C-alpha positions as CSV (number, residue, x, y, z in Angstrom):
1,M,14.2,-32.2,-31.9
2,S,18.0,-31.4,-31.4
3,E,19.8,-33.6,-29.6
4,S,20.0,-30.5,-26.3
5,D,16.8,-30.2,-27.3
6,K,15.6,-33.7,-25.8
7,Q,18.6,-33.5,-23.0
8,R,16.7,-30.4,-21.9
9,Q,13.2,-32.3,-22.3
10,T,14.2,-35.5,-20.7
11,Q,16.6,-33.7,-17.3
12,A,13.0,-31.6,-17.1
13,N,10.7,-34.7,-16.6
14,D,13.6,-36.4,-14.9
15,T,12.8,-33.1,-11.9
16,G,9.2,-34.0,-12.0
17,E,8.7,-30.7,-13.6
18,R,5.5,-29.5,-14.3
19,R,4.7,-26.8,-17.1
20,H,1.2,-25.2,-17.0
21,F,1.5,-24.1,-20.2
22,R,2.3,-26.4,-23.3
23,R,5.8,-24.3,-24.9
24,L,6.0,-24.7,-28.1
25,R,8.5,-24.6,-31.3
26,F,7.8,-22.0,-34.3
27,G,10.1,-20.8,-36.4
28,G,10.7,-16.8,-35.8
29,T,12.2,-13.8,-34.7
30,A,11.6,-11.2,-32.2
31,E,12.5,-7.5,-32.0
32,I,14.0,-6.3,-28.4
33,A,12.7,-2.6,-28.2
34,G,16.3,-1.4,-27.4
35,V,17.8,-3.7,-29.2
36,E,19.9,-3.8,-31.8
37,T,20.4,-7.5,-33.2
38,P,16.8,-9.8,-33.9
39,C,17.2,-12.3,-31.5
40,E,16.2,-16.1,-32.3
41,V,12.3,-17.3,-31.0
42,L,13.0,-21.0,-29.2
43,D,9.8,-21.4,-27.8
44,L,6.0,-19.9,-27.0
45,S,3.4,-21.0,-25.1
46,L,1.1,-18.6,-23.3
47,K,2.7,-17.2,-20.3
48,G,6.0,-16.4,-21.9
49,V,9.0,-16.7,-24.3
50,L,12.4,-18.3,-24.7
51,L,14.7,-16.4,-26.9
52,A,18.1,-16.9,-28.0
53,R,20.4,-14.2,-26.3
54,P,21.6,-11.6,-29.0
55,G,25.2,-11.1,-28.0
56,D,24.6,-7.0,-27.6
57,W,21.7,-7.8,-24.3
58,E,23.1,-7.5,-20.6
59,P,19.6,-7.4,-19.3
60,R,18.8,-8.8,-15.8
61,V,16.0,-11.0,-14.1
62,G,13.7,-8.7,-13.7
63,D,14.3,-6.5,-16.2
64,G,11.4,-5.4,-18.4
65,V,11.5,-5.1,-21.7
66,E,9.1,-5.0,-24.8
67,I,8.9,-7.2,-28.2
68,A,7.6,-8.1,-31.6
69,I,7.6,-11.6,-32.0
70,R,7.8,-12.8,-35.7
71,L,6.5,-16.1,-36.1
72,E,7.1,-17.6,-40.1
73,D,3.8,-17.8,-41.6
74,C,1.7,-14.7,-39.7
75,E,1.3,-11.4,-41.1
76,R,1.5,-10.0,-37.8
77,P,3.7,-9.7,-35.2
78,I,2.7,-10.4,-31.5
79,R,3.5,-7.8,-29.0
80,M,4.1,-7.6,-25.6
81,E,5.7,-6.3,-22.7
82,A,8.2,-8.8,-20.9
83,E,9.3,-9.6,-17.2
84,V,13.0,-11.4,-17.4
85,T,12.7,-14.2,-15.3
86,H,16.3,-16.1,-16.0
87,M,19.4,-16.4,-18.4
88,E,21.8,-18.5,-19.2
89,P,24.9,-18.1,-21.1
90,E,22.4,-18.8,-24.9
91,R,19.5,-18.2,-23.8
92,I,17.1,-15.7,-22.0
93,G,13.3,-16.8,-20.4
94,L,10.9,-13.7,-20.2
95,R,7.4,-14.0,-19.4
96,C,4.5,-11.8,-20.2
97,A,2.8,-9.3,-18.3
98,R,1.0,-7.5,-20.8
99,I,-0.5,-9.0,-24.4
100,D,-3.2,-7.1,-26.5
101,L,-6.5,-9.0,-27.6
102,E,-4.9,-9.3,-31.0
103,G,-2.2,-10.8,-29.6
104,I,-3.6,-12.9,-27.2
105,S,-6.1,-13.9,-29.9
106,L,-3.7,-15.3,-32.6
107,L,-1.5,-17.0,-29.7
108,R,-4.3,-18.9,-28.3
109,R,-5.6,-20.0,-32.2
110,L,-1.3,-21.1,-32.6
111,V,-1.2,-23.0,-29.3
112,E,-4.9,-24.5,-30.3
113,L,-3.1,-25.7,-33.0
114,N,-0.5,-27.5,-31.5
115,L,-2.3,-28.7,-28.4
116,A,-4.8,-31.3,-30.6
117,D,-6.7,-31.1,-27.2
118,P,-9.0,-28.1,-26.5
119,Q,-9.2,-29.8,-22.9
120,K,-5.5,-28.4,-22.4
121,L,-5.9,-25.7,-24.4
122,E,-9.5,-24.6,-21.5
123,R,-6.9,-25.4,-18.7
124,E,-3.6,-23.3,-19.7
125,L,-6.3,-20.5,-20.8
126,G,-8.1,-21.7,-17.0
127,A,-4.3,-21.2,-15.5
128,L,-3.4,-18.3,-17.1
129,V,-6.5,-16.3,-16.4
130,G,-7.3,-18.0,-12.3
């Protein structure tokens, strides 16, 4: 974990932030419809994705986008329709608005492998559909 990641995690814990969806770090890229440059996937959850901001993309909060997330060790991309929820100079947060069955199945399996606690996965899935 990089020093900046540790600082963000500490700040989130200090402010009492509680996430319903565990963020997982994966190596990979995302291709955004209409954007020339692929960008790095910083983290991924059942509810959305955090991307390194490509220099040639200037979205606004609330914009809808189509993305294809290509993770290391996965043959097929996870495709989703998402909404820009927050922007920083170096990062962009997207909330998943729609994902196909194959994509959510793959994402669920990745989360399941990384959580190590089946009850946490069930709680996250319950929060997703509830």
